[in-house]
N, C-alpha and C positions, 0 to 999 in steps of 0.2 A: 756408419756401421750398421745401423738398424736397417737402412735401405738395402744394403748388401745381404743381410740376413733374410729380409723379406723376399728379395729376388731369388735367393737360394731356395727358400721355402716354396715359392711359386714354381721354381724349376723342378723341385722334387714332386710336387703334385701334378704338374703339367709339363713333362719333359719334351713334348712335341709342340713347339710354338705354333705351328700351322694349325694343328687340331685345336689348340687353345683359342686361337682367333676365330676359327669356325664355330667353336662352342659358344663364344660370346654372341655371334650372330644368330645361332640357333636358339639361344635362350630368349631372344626377342619374339620367337614364335611360340604359340601354345602347342601342347602335345597333340591336340586335335588337328591343328594346321599341318603338323608334320606327317600325318597319316595320309600321304599322297597315294592316289590310286592309278596314276597314269604311266607308271614305269613298266616296261615289258617284263622284267623279272617278277614284279609283283603280280601282274596278270597271270603269268604261268603258275606261280606259287598259289594264288587264290583259286585257280581252276582245280589244282590238286586238292586244295583244302575243301572245296565244294564237293568233289567226288568222295573225299574221305568222310565228310559229315555235312550233308546239305542243310540240316536243321541248325547246326551250330559250327560253321566253318572255322571260327576263331580258335576252337579247341585244337585244331591241327598245328597251330603255331607252338603251343606248349608241348606237343608230342614230338615234333621233329627239330625244333631249334633249341640248342643247348643254352641253359641259363648260366651266364658267367658274369663276373664283375667287369666293369669297363677297364679297370686297371690290368686285367688279364688279357683283354682283347686289344685295346688301343694304347695301353701303358699310361693313360691319363686317368686321374681319379674319377672324372666324370666326362661323358661324351654322349650326347643325344644323337642316335643314328636314325636316318630315314629308313623306311621299310626295306628298300632294295639293298641298303648297306647291311642290314641285319641278315637278310637272306644270303648275301655274298659271304659274310663272315660265318654263317651258320651258327651264330651265337649272339647273345645280347643279355643285358641286365633286365630287370623287371620293367624299366621304363621303355627300353627298345622293344621288348616282347609285347607290351601293351600297345605301343604305336603300331607295330606290325599287325597285331590281332584286330585292332580297330580298322586298319586299312583293308584287311581281308574281308571283314564284315561289311564295310562300305562297298567294296568292289562287287561282292556277290549280291548285295542288296540291289545295287544299281543294275546289274546284269540279269539277275534271276528274280528279283523281287523278294521282299521279306516284310513281315509285319513288325519286326523287331527294330528298336532304336538302340544303338550302341554308343557308349561314351567311355572315356577314361576317368577312373577315380584316382585322385592323388591323395595318398596318406603320408604321414611322416615316414620317409625313407622307403616307401613302397608304392607301386603303381599297378593297377589291374584294370580289366575291362568289365563293364557291367552291361548286360543286354536286357532290355525291358520290352515286354509285349504290352503296348498300351490298351489293347482290347481286353486282355485278361488280368492285367497288372502283375503278370508273372515276371520274376527277375531271375537272371542267371549270371553268376559271377565266374570269371575265368582269370586265373593267375593270382588269386588271393592266397598267399602262403603263410601269413603270420597269424599265430594264435592271438586271442585277445590279450593274454598275459604278455606276450612278446611285443605286441603293438603298444601296450601301455608303457613298457620299458623303453622302447625306441622313441616314444613321444617325449620322454624326459630328457633333460640336458645330459646326464651321464650316459644314457642310452645312445643319444645322437653322437656323442664323442666316441663311444666305443665303436659304433658303426663306421664313423669317419676314419678312425685309426685302423680298423680292420680292412679298409679299402686298399691300403698301401702294403706292399710286401715289406717284411721286416728289414730287408737289406736297404731299402730306400729310406726308411725312418732312421736306421742306424747311420747311414751315410750322412743324412742331413744333420743329425745330432753331433756326429764327430766333426764335420766341417764347421758347424756353428760354434762348437767349443774351441776349435783351433782359431777361427777368425776372431772370436771374442777375446781369446788369450793374446793373440797378436795385437789387437786393438788396445787391450789393457797395457801391454808392454810398451807400445808406442806412446800412449798418453802419459804413463807414469815414469818413463825413462827420460823424458824431456827435462832439461834444466829448468828449475823454477824461475819464473819471471820476477825480476827485481824492480 
C-alpha cells in the first residue's frame, strides 16, 4: 500500500512521465552545461538582447521572459529547461531564466567580446546570474529577487516545505490527499475484515 501511495504522490508531483524522465537526465547536467549557445532561437534572441543592452545583454531576459513556476508551465513541480525551450514558452522559473541569461551572456561574449565573466549562483530555492569584471572586480547581479529575510526563511526546513507546497496548485494537493485517504481506508478494510488466522 505504501508503494501505491508513493506512486500516487509521484504522479501528483510529476503527472507527465516523459518530462519526469527528461528531468532525471537533465539533473545529471550542471546548470552551466545547460546554457547552450548553438540553437538558432537562442542566437536570434541573443542578438535582440545585445541590441537592447550591449553592456549587459542578460538583463533583456528578465525584461521580456515572464517568470512563472514550472508547475504552471510544464505541470510538473520541477523541470529544467534549455534556453531555446524557455524562449519558446516565453516563460520560466528562476532556474530557467538564469540558464537563459547565462547563455545570452556567453553568446554575446563569444560573438562581440566582453571583459565580463558570467556564472550562475545557486541559493536555496533560487538561482540568478552574477557577472564579474576581473579587471575592476566590479560585480553585477541579475535575477536576485529574495530579500535577506526571505532568503533566511527559505533556507530553513519550514521555509523549504512552504516553498515546496506552494509549487503545486491546491487542487492537486487536495486530490492527492483524498485519494490517499480513500486508498488507506480501503487497505484498512481489507486487512481488518479478514477472518483471523487460527
